[in-house]
C-alpha positions, 0 to 999 in steps of 0.5 A: 286704168281698168282692164276691160274685155270687149265682145264685138257684135256684128249684125248681118243680113245678106252681107256676104261681100262686105264680110269677106272684104272687111272681116280680115281688118277686124281679125287683124285688130283682134290680134292686137292685145291692146284692143282687149277683144275676147270674141267676135260674134256675128248674128245672122238675121236669116241671110239668103246669100252665102254669108253663113257658109262664108263665116263657117268655112273662111272665118271659123274663129268667129262665133256665129249665131243664126236667126231662123227668121229675119227679125231686124237690126235691133233684134239681131243686136240684142241677141248678140249682146245677150250672148256676149261675155265681155263687159264692153260690147262693140257694135259694128256694121259690116261696112265698118273698117277699124284701124289696128289699135282703134279701141285703145283710146276708148277704155279710159272713158269707162273708168268713169262709172257714169259713162254708158257708151263711146262712139268711135270716130268715123272718118269725116264725122264728128260727135252727134248733136241733138236739138228739139225744134219745130216740135221734133228731135233734130239731129246734127253733127259737131265738128271733128276735133282733137278732144273727146266730146259729149254726144247726143247718141252713140252709133249702133254701127260703130260704138262701144257700150257698157254691157251691164247698163245695156242690160239694165236699159233692156237694150234696143227696143225691137218692139217699136223700132224694127226693122231699123232706124232710131233704135240707137238714139232711143237707147242713148236718150233713155240712158241720158235721162237716167243720168248716164253719159254718152261720148265721142272719142276722136282717136278711136278711128274707123272708116265707115263705107256706108254700103249697108243692106238698108240701101237695098230697100226701096227709098220710099219704104226706108223714109216712111220707117225713118219718119215713123220711128222718129214719132215713136221715139218722141211719143215714148221719151219726151215728157216735158209738157212744153215739148209735147205741146210743140210736138203737137203743133209740129205734127199739125204743121207737117200734115198741113204742108204735106198731107201724105204725112198722114200715112206716117202718123197712122203707121206710128198710131198702129204701135200706140199701145206699145209706145204708151206702155213704154212711155209710162215706164220711162217716166217712172225711171227718168232722173234727168229732164228733157230740157237738161238733155238738150241744153248739153248740145 
């Protein structure tokens, strides 16, 4: 097995209490040489709480990068990965708590040069399923098991990514998916269509307490962003003529059943110029069909 170096990248926005509670567990894991963690980077996305002061005073060993304005999850993560020196990058949310040797089972997978990313095992959650039905990408979850499994995507909150491939894929698409949701799915789907592999590793154990800052936003706003970004991902990445026809019918059905959905469609149409430019790029670079991707799950 090759020797790897891991950079941990944590995006933070007003996460002072979570950092104070959870960073000591990560620092303890860093002390375990088998985890191969060479640095911890926190990208602060213009927090208005005491996050920066806490990191500077209590956790000076952590590398702190500060955004002068709030740019959203994707931008914060991209900044951290660009600055990382490890050949593998672990993305962690502030509400994720690692076990002491959580990275050890991951490294063997990266000996396969086709592997792009490996999702850690959040307690209570299995590998990610993906299907295309009713004209939309539908997400689900496989059962927790004792064996590694293909995963439709690798979580941007608890996943290990090969940095070289990340850079080749241009990272998360912050132009389309900011401030949050579907950016990790978009990245992994693009990786899959270029022939790379995404996995889930059951022995790489963490606990995700789901206390992220997204919960502080109004639920109606979060739902609209989630639905808008679902449309943008499909318009950008689904190239199968059959799937495109099904999607058009699916959108029409939703509009007939839920007329308020027109607001989401118009939100997505506001980014149509960007999404079509990215779509042409993905069509050119894709090597694997949409049908082949979904057949795996």
